[in-house]
N, C-alpha and C positions, 0 to 999 in steps of 0.2 A: 905546545903539543897537546895538552889536555883539552884545549879549546877545539882543536881539530877533531879529536875523538868525540868530543861532546857534540859537535855539529853533525858529524856523520851518524851518530847513534840516536839522536833525538828524532822520534818519528814525526813530530809536527813539522820540523824544518825539512825533513826528507820528503814529506808529502808535498810541501810547498814548492820544492825545487824540482820534483819529478814532473815530467811532461808526458801527456798522454801519447805523444808520438813515439816515445821510447818503448812503451809496452806493446804497441801494435805488432811489430815484427816478431816478438816472442810468441804471440798466439798463432801466427800464421806459419811459423817455421815447421811444426810437426806436420801440418797439412801438406806443405811443399815437399817435405821429406818423403811422405807417403806417396805423393804423386810421382816423385823421381824414382822411387823404388819400383813402382808399377811400370814405368817406362823402361827401366833397365832389366826387366825380367827376361829370362832366357826361353820362355815358352808360355803356352796357354794352359790353364787348368780348367777342365770341363767336368762338372759333376752331374752324373746321371740322375734322372728323376727317380729311378729305382733305388738309388743310394739314399736319397732324401726320404723316400717312402719307408725304407727299412729303418732308418734312424727314428723317424716319427712314430712308426708302429711300436718299436721297442720302448721308446720314451713314454708313450701312452700306457703301455702294458705294465710299466714299472710302478704305476700309481695304484695304491691300495684302494679297492673299490671298483676297479675295472675288472669285470669277469673275463671278457675276451673281446676281440675285435670282431665286428660283424662282417660276414661275407654274404653276398647274394648267391643264388644258385649257380649262376654262370661263373662267378669267381671261385666258388667251391669246386666246381668241375675242373676249371683251369688249374687250380692248385693241385688237385689229385693227379692231373696229367703232367704236372711238373712245369707248367707254363708260368706259374706265379709262386713266389716264395711265401711261406706262412708269416714271416716277419713283416711283410708289407701288406698283408690282407687287411681290408677295412680302411685303407688309406688312399686318398686321391690327392695328387700334388699337381698344381698348376704353376709353372715357372715361366717368368719373363726375364728379360735382361736385368731388371732392377728389383724384382720382387718375387716372393714365394708365397703362395696361398695353399694351405693344407686343410683338407677336409678329413675328419676322422669319424668312422662309423663304429659305435661302441655299444657293447652290452654291459650294463652295470649290475652290481650285486644289490640284492634287495636290502633296503634300510639305509643306504648312503644318501647324503645330502647332495643331490645332483648339481646344483649351482656351484657348491664348493668344490666338488669333484671335477667338474668341467674346468674351473679356473686353475686347479692344480695341474690338470692335464695340459691346458694351454701353455702355462708357464714352463713346464718341464719340456714339452715338445719344442717350443720356441727357443729356449736356452740351449738344448742339445743340438738342434739343427744349426743354429747360428754359431755355436762354439766349434762344432765339428767341421762345418763346411765354409764358414765365413759369409754365407748368404744371408741377406736381410729377409726375415720372415715378416710379412705384412699382417697376415691373419692366420689363426688356427681356429677353424670352425668345428664345433663338436655336434655330432648328430647321435642322439641316444636312440638306438634302434631296438633295444629290448632290455629285459630285466631277468636276472638269474636268481633263483632261490637256493643255489648251492649244489644242485644235482648236476651230474655230468651232461652238459649241453642242453639244459632246460631253459630255452629262451621262450618267454611267455608272451611277449608282445611282438607281433608280426609287423614289419615296417609297412607303412602306407606310402603312397605317392605324396610327398610333401613338397609344396611349392615354396620357394624362397621369398 
C-alpha cells in the first residue's frame, strides 16, 4: 500500500506516465463552456456608443493631471443645447463587431509629464470600458489639445488641424 502511495505522489513518475493528450481537453473545456453559454443566451445585448463615450470620458477625467476634456465650438454649442452630455465631451468612439477604438481630446494641467499621464489615461479608460461593457478595446488614442495653468477655463494652446 505504501508503494501505491509512493508511486502516485512522486512527481518524476507521474510526469513520465502523464500523456499530453490528457491535458488537451482540460484547456479547451472553458472555451467550449463559454461558447455554449453564448448559444444558450435568451437575447442580445447592445451597448450604445454614447454609453462607451460616457464611460471613457469619466475614466479619463478621474486621472490626476487631466484639467478637462476638450470640446470644439460645435460640440460646446451642442452641449449647451442639450444634444450632448458633458460626460462624453471630448470623446470619439468607433465601434465595430470585434473592436472599439477610442479617441480622447484632453486639456492637461501645466507641469504634468504628458507621456506618463497619457499612459495612465489609456490604462484606466481601457480597463473601465472592458470591465463595464465586456467589449474589447483595441486602441485608446490620446490627443492633447491644450494646457491649463489652473484658472477657470484657461486653455492656452488652441488645437490645430493635426494629421494622423
